[in-house]
C-alpha positions as CSV (number, residue, x, y, z in Angstrom):
1,X,26.5,79.9,8.8
2,X,24.8,78.4,11.8
3,X,27.6,79.8,14.0
4,X,26.9,83.3,12.7
5,X,23.2,83.0,13.3
6,X,23.8,81.8,16.9
7,X,26.0,84.7,17.5
8,X,23.5,87.2,16.1
9,X,20.8,85.6,18.2
10,X,22.9,86.0,21.4
11,X,23.6,89.6,20.5
12,X,20.0,90.3,19.9
13,X,18.9,88.8,23.2
14,X,19.1,91.1,26.2
15,X,21.9,90.3,28.6
16,X,19.9,91.3,31.6
17,X,16.6,89.5,30.8
18,X,14.5,90.2,33.9
19,X,13.7,87.1,36.0
20,X,9.9,87.0,36.8
21,X,9.1,87.7,40.3
22,X,8.6,84.8,42.5
23,X,5.0,83.6,42.9
24,X,3.3,84.5,46.1
25,X,2.8,81.7,48.6
26,X,-0.3,81.2,50.8
27,X,-0.4,78.7,53.6
28,X,-3.8,77.9,55.1
29,X,-3.9,76.0,58.3
30,X,-6.6,73.2,58.5
31,X,-9.7,74.4,60.5
32,X,-10.6,72.0,63.4
33,X,-14.2,72.4,62.2
34,X,-15.6,73.7,58.9
35,X,-17.0,77.3,59.0
36,X,-20.8,77.8,59.1
37,X,-21.9,78.8,55.6
38,X,-24.6,81.3,56.7
39,X,-23.5,84.5,55.0
40,X,-21.9,85.9,58.2
41,X,-18.3,86.3,58.5
42,X,-17.9,86.0,62.2
43,X,-17.2,82.3,62.4
44,X,-14.0,81.3,64.3
45,X,-12.8,79.3,61.4
46,X,-12.6,82.5,59.2
47,X,-10.9,84.5,62.0
48,X,-8.1,81.9,62.1
49,X,-7.6,81.9,58.3
50,X,-4.7,84.1,57.1
51,X,-5.6,87.0,54.8
52,X,-4.5,87.0,51.2
53,X,-4.6,90.2,49.2
54,X,-2.7,92.5,46.9
55,X,-4.2,90.7,43.8
56,X,-3.1,91.9,40.4
57,X,-5.8,92.1,37.6
58,X,-4.1,92.4,34.4
59,X,-7.2,93.2,32.6
60,X,-8.0,96.4,34.7
61,X,-7.6,99.6,32.7
62,X,-9.7,102.3,34.3
63,X,-12.3,103.0,36.9
64,X,-12.6,102.7,40.7
65,X,-10.3,99.9,42.0
66,X,-11.8,97.7,44.8
67,X,-9.5,96.0,47.3
68,X,-10.1,92.3,47.1
69,X,-9.2,90.1,50.1
70,X,-9.5,86.4,50.3
71,X,-9.2,83.7,53.1
72,X,-9.2,79.9,52.5
73,X,-10.1,77.6,55.2
74,X,-9.6,74.0,54.5
75,X,-11.1,71.3,56.7
76,X,-10.7,67.5,56.6
77,X,-13.2,67.1,53.8
78,X,-13.3,70.4,51.8
79,X,-11.8,73.8,51.2
80,X,-13.9,76.9,51.9
81,X,-13.0,80.1,50.1
82,X,-14.2,83.5,51.3
83,X,-13.7,86.8,49.4
84,X,-14.5,90.4,50.2
85,X,-14.0,93.5,48.1
86,X,-14.3,97.1,49.1
87,X,-13.4,100.5,47.4
């Protein structure tokens, strides 16, 4: 009986079950000095941080989409996130 159930389970399982896509990777080089937190985005630490984007928001159903971009600048003592969104 167990053998029959195992065979039925294998037959019911898709043979080509899709593998999930690999997770994106983001590497943030350490900033020699932390960015100034002054509301301006012209600090050299922000310019040196790589851009992350193409975020997927699974809850989005309708409306105007905004492009969200982020940068992360770690220093010796903290990590500083920066995000911007535009339509």
